[in-house]
C-alpha positions in Angstrom: -25.2 3.3 14.0 -22.8 6.9 13.2 -19.1 5.6 12.5 -18.5 5.1 8.5 -18.9 1.8 6.8 -15.6 0.6 5.1 -16.5 -2.3 3.0 -13.2 -4.5 1.9 -13.8 -6.7 -0.8 -11.3 -9.5 -0.7 -12.4 -11.3 -3.8 -10.7 -8.3 -6.0 -7.4 -8.5 -4.1 -7.6 -11.9 -5.3 -8.4 -11.0 -8.5 -5.8 -8.4 -9.0 -2.7 -10.7 -7.5 -4.1 -13.6 -9.9 -3.7 -10.7 -12.7 -0.9 -9.1 -12.2 0.6 -13.0 -11.8 -0.7 -13.4 -15.4 1.7 -10.5 -16.9 4.9 -12.6 -15.6 6.0 -16.1 -16.1 8.0 -15.9 -13.1 7.1 -16.3 -9.4 4.7 -13.4 -8.2 5.1 -12.6 -4.3 2.3 -10.7 -2.7 3.3 -7.5 -0.4 1.3 -7.1 2.4 3.7 -4.5 5.1 1.7 -2.2 7.0 -1.1 -4.1 7.8 -1.8 -5.0 4.3 -1.4 -1.3 3.0 -4.2 -0.6 5.7 -6.9 -3.0 5.5 -6.0 -6.1 7.4 -3.2 -8.6 6.9 -4.9 -11.4 8.6 -7.4 -11.3 6.2 -5.9 -10.1 3.3 -2.9 -12.6 3.4 -4.7 -15.5 3.7 -7.2 -14.3 0.6 -4.0 -14.0 -1.2 -2.8 -17.5 0.0 -5.7 -19.0 -1.4 -5.5 -17.7 -4.5 -1.5 -18.9 -4.9 0.4 -16.7 -3.4 3.3 -18.4 -1.3 6.0 -15.3 -0.7 5.0 -12.7 1.1 6.3 -9.2 2.1 6.6 -7.1 5.8 8.5 -4.5 6.6 9.5 -4.9 9.8 10.0 -9.0 12.1 6.8 -7.6 13.9 4.8 -7.5 11.0 6.5 -10.8 10.0 5.2 -12.4 13.3 1.4 -11.4 13.4 1.5 -12.7 9.4 3.2 -16.3 10.7 0.6 -16.1 13.3 -2.2 -15.6 10.1 -0.9 -17.9 7.8 1.1 -20.7 10.0 4.0 -22.3 8.4 4.7 -23.0 4.8 4.9 -19.2 3.0 7.9 -17.6 2.8 7.6 -14.2 5.0 10.7 -12.0 3.7 11.5 -8.4 5.6 12.4 -5.5 3.8 14.1 -4.2 7.1 16.3 -7.0 7.3 17.8 -7.8 11.0 17.7 -5.3 13.4 19.0 -5.4 16.8 16.8 -7.8 19.1 15.1 -9.3 15.9 16.6 -12.4 16.2 14.4 -13.9 18.5 10.9 -13.4 16.2 13.5 -14.3 13.5 14.5 -17.5 14.5 10.3 -17.9 16.0 8.7 -16.9 13.2 10.4 -18.4 10.6 11.1 -15.2 8.9 13.6 -14.1 5.9 15.3 -10.9 6.5 16.5 -9.2 4.0 20.4 -7.9 4.8 20.8 -4.4 4.0 24.5 -3.9 5.3 27.8 -5.5 6.4 26.5 -4.9 9.8 23.1 -6.8 9.5 25.1 -9.2 7.7 27.6 -10.2 10.7 24.3 -9.8 12.9 22.3 -12.2 11.5 25.0 -15.3 10.6 26.3 -14.8 14.4 23.0 -15.1 16.0 21.7 -17.0 13.7 23.9 -19.4 11.8 22.1 -21.4 8.9 18.8 -19.4 9.1 17.1 -18.0 5.8 18.1 -14.4 4.4 18.2 -12.5 1.4 20.1 -10.1 0.3 18.8 -6.1 -0.8 20.9 -4.2 -2.9 21.0 -0.2 -3.4 20.8 0.1 -7.1 20.4 3.9 -7.3 17.3 5.1 -5.1 19.8 5.8 -2.1 17.1 4.0 0.7 17.9 0.7 1.7 20.2 -1.3 0.7 24.0 -2.3 -0.3 25.6 0.2 -2.3 28.2 -1.3 -5.3 31.6 -0.4 -3.7 30.0 -2.2 -0.5 28.2 -5.4 -2.0 31.6 -6.1 -4.2 33.7 -6.6 -1.2 30.8 -8.7 0.0 30.0 -10.5 -2.7 31.6 -13.8 -2.3 31.3 -13.7 1.9 27.7 -13.5 1.0 27.3 -15.4 -1.4 29.1 -18.4 0.2 26.1 -18.4 2.8 23.5 -19.0 0.3 21.0 -16.1 0.6 17.9 -17.1 -1.0 17.2 -14.2 -3.1 19.0 -11.3 -3.9 16.5 -7.9 -4.5 16.8 -4.2 -5.2 13.5 -1.3 -5.7 12.8 0.6 -8.4 12.4 4.7 -7.5 11.0 5.4 -10.7 8.7 2.3 -12.0 5.1 4.1 -12.2 6.9 6.8 -14.5 7.6 4.1 -17.4 9.6 6.3 -19.4 11.8 8.1 -16.9 15.0 7.1 -17.3 16.0 6.2 -13.9 14.2 2.6 -14.9 16.6 1.7 -17.6 19.4 3.2 -15.3 18.5 1.0 -12.0 18.1 -1.9 -14.5 21.8 -2.0 -16.0 23.3 -1.5 -12.6 21.3 -4.7 -10.8 21.9 -6.4 -13.7 26.1 -5.8 -13.4 25.5 -5.8 -9.4 24.1 -9.8 -9.6 25.4 -11.2 -12.9 26.5 -14.3 -12.3 24.8 -15.4 -9.3 22.6 -18.6 -8.7 20.3 -17.2 -6.1 16.9 -16.2 -7.4 16.6 -12.3 -8.5 13.8 -9.6 -7.9 13.7 -6.1 -9.0 9.5 -5.2 -9.7 7.0 -4.4 -7.4 3.8 -3.4 -9.1 5.3 -0.5 -11.4 8.4 -2.8 -11.7 6.4 -5.8 -13.2 4.4 -3.7 -15.3 7.2 -2.9 -17.1 7.8 -5.4 -18.9 9.6 -8.9 -19.2 13.0 -7.9 -18.8 12.4 -6.4 -15.3 10.8 -9.6 -13.4 13.8 -11.7 -13.2 13.1 -14.9 -10.6 10.0 -13.2 -8.4 7.7 -10.2 -9.1 6.8 -8.8 -5.6 3.2 -6.5 -6.5 2.0 -4.3 -3.6 -0.2 -1.6 -3.8 -2.0 -3.0 -7.3 -3.1 -5.6 -5.4 -5.3 -2.7 -3.0 -6.8 -1.2 -6.4 -4.2 1.5 -7.0 -2.0 2.9 -9.5 -0.1 2.3 -11.8 -2.1 -0.7 -11.7 -4.9 1.1 -14.6 -6.9 -2.0 -14.8 -7.0 -3.6 -11.0 -10.6 -4.3 -9.8 -11.6 -1.6 -6.9 -11.3 -3.2 -4.0 -12.2 -0.2 -0.8 -16.1 1.3 -0.8 -16.6 3.8 1.9 -20.1 5.3 2.8 -20.1 8.0 5.4 -23.9 8.3 7.6 -25.5 12.4 7.5 -25.4 13.2 10.5 -27.6 17.0 10.3 -28.8 18.7 6.9 -29.1 22.6 7.4 -30.0 25.4 4.5 -27.7 27.8 4.6 -28.4 31.3 4.0 -25.7 33.9 0.7 -23.3 35.3 2.7 -23.5 32.5 5.8 -20.3 30.6 6.2 -19.6 26.7 7.0 -16.6 25.2 9.5 -13.7 26.1 10.9 -12.5 29.9 9.9 -15.4 31.4 8.0 -13.3 29.4 5.2 -16.1 28.9 2.6 -19.4 31.3 2.7 -22.7 30.5 0.8 -23.4 32.5 -2.4 -26.6 31.2 -3.0 -29.3 29.1 -0.5 -26.9 26.0 0.1 -28.3 23.1 1.6 -25.8 21.2 3.6 -25.2 17.6 4.9 -22.5 16.7 7.7 -21.2 13.7 7.6 -19.8 11.4 10.4 -15.9 11.3 9.5 -13.2 13.6 9.7 -9.4 13.4 9.6 -8.9 11.3 12.8 -10.5 8.8 10.5 -7.5 9.9 8.0 -8.9 11.6 5.1 -6.9 14.5 4.8 -7.7 18.1 5.5 -5.4 19.1 2.5 -8.5 17.0 0.2 -11.2 19.8 1.4 -10.7 22.6 -1.7 -11.4 20.0 -4.5 -13.1 17.1 -2.8 -15.8 15.5 -3.5 -18.5 12.9 -2.3 -20.8 11.2 -4.2 -24.7 9.6 -4.0 -25.7 6.9 -6.3 -22.7 8.3 -9.1 -23.6 11.8 -8.3 -20.9 14.1 -7.1 -21.4 16.5 -4.3 -18.8 18.8 -3.3 -16.9 19.4 0.3 -17.5 22.7 1.7 -15.3 24.1 4.5 -12.6 22.6 6.2 -12.0 19.0 6.8 -12.6 18.9 10.9 -11.4 15.9 13.6 -14.9 13.9 13.3 -17.3 15.8 10.5 -17.2 17.1 6.8 -19.6 18.9 5.5 -20.9 19.1 1.8 -23.1 20.3 -0.9 -26.3 18.8 -1.3 -28.3 21.2 -2.7 -27.9 19.0 -6.6 -29.6 16.1 -4.8 -33.7 15.9 -5.4 -33.6 13.9 -1.5 -31.6 13.9 1.5 -29.3 11.1 1.8 -28.6 9.2 4.9 -25.1 9.1 3.9 -22.8 9.6 1.2 -20.1 7.9 -0.6 -15.9 8.9 -0.7 -14.3 5.8 -2.1 -15.9 3.1 -4.5 -16.6 3.0 -8.2 -17.0 6.3 -8.5 -14.0 7.3 -6.5 -10.5 5.0 -6.3 -8.6 6.1 -3.8 -6.0 7.7 -6.7 -9.1 10.0 -7.2 -9.1 10.9 -3.6 -5.2 11.0 -3.6 -5.6 13.6 -6.5 -8.0 16.0 -4.4 -5.3 15.5 -1.0 -2.4 16.5 -3.8 -0.7 12.8 -2.2 -0.8 9.5 -3.7 -3.0 6.4 -3.3 -0.8 4.2 -0.9 -1.2 7.4 1.9 -4.8 7.1 1.6 -5.2 3.4 1.9 -2.6 3.7 4.9 -4.3 6.4 6.7 -7.4 4.9 6.9 -8.7 5.1 10.7 -9.6 2.5 13.0 -13.3 3.8 14.1 -14.8 2.7 10.6 -17.5 -0.5 10.7 -15.1 -2.8 8.5 -16.8 -5.0 6.8 -15.0 -7.9 4.8 -16.4 -9.3 1.2 -15.4 -12.6 -0.2 
């Protein structure tokens, strides 16, 4: 087998949900948008439901329909993008709950699906989705009369606990929702970890479920082992890969492994990235190609059959650091060519 093996530990996802659930006294939902952050929405959501999750969040109505097919009736499925044109039949058939973001969406929803559940998303300062304070003030009584099932907002800087934006958004959200009877939600993973005053009635962790920061106590979820296709000795002065970007300063044993940017492994990681073998780091040399990466294995006592990129020794955030990005991007970029193996 020449394709890399991506192992996804479902029991770790369940453990991470339970750990985050244990940090609050309110309901804990689960965010499974983008195909459960690239790890497969059906197996992941079923695992989370088995762990106790009863409320799930997706980005799009199409994702909500796929999730409903996986979970069946019962769990609440909320859609962050709200009620978009053409969504009515999916929202009805999938019993989805759109998080309404504007007056236009509210009118569309109540006209197309009168009496169908919906939530409200408020903009507390992130300026991305949701009703801004002035719009909400004008619509508040009308919207609340329709009995939304949830009123939510989203924190912009929750992964930085000391950032003043957190307190500012908390204050704005409290002001915008003062006196309402509907359940409220402000905290995703980072907000949940900020403490009780951010929890309100429901938290909705996402990246922390999948082993990512800022949940530093998360159990690792993904392991990526990449087979070695070929090895060669590179003499001093010889180069490796496109552009002659790397030249050997000494006799170097180089392994070529079967993965690249077509598999979601970013070209930007090359100057800093490393693989591991039995816990021992070995550096990437040369550029990341579409299907191949070259690695200096001179320090290893024997030629390995595979090298590990993600696992106990390197997290998704370690890999993100190599590329100057975030763990979210690493997860959602993982490609379709991997041999995906789920472990319960």
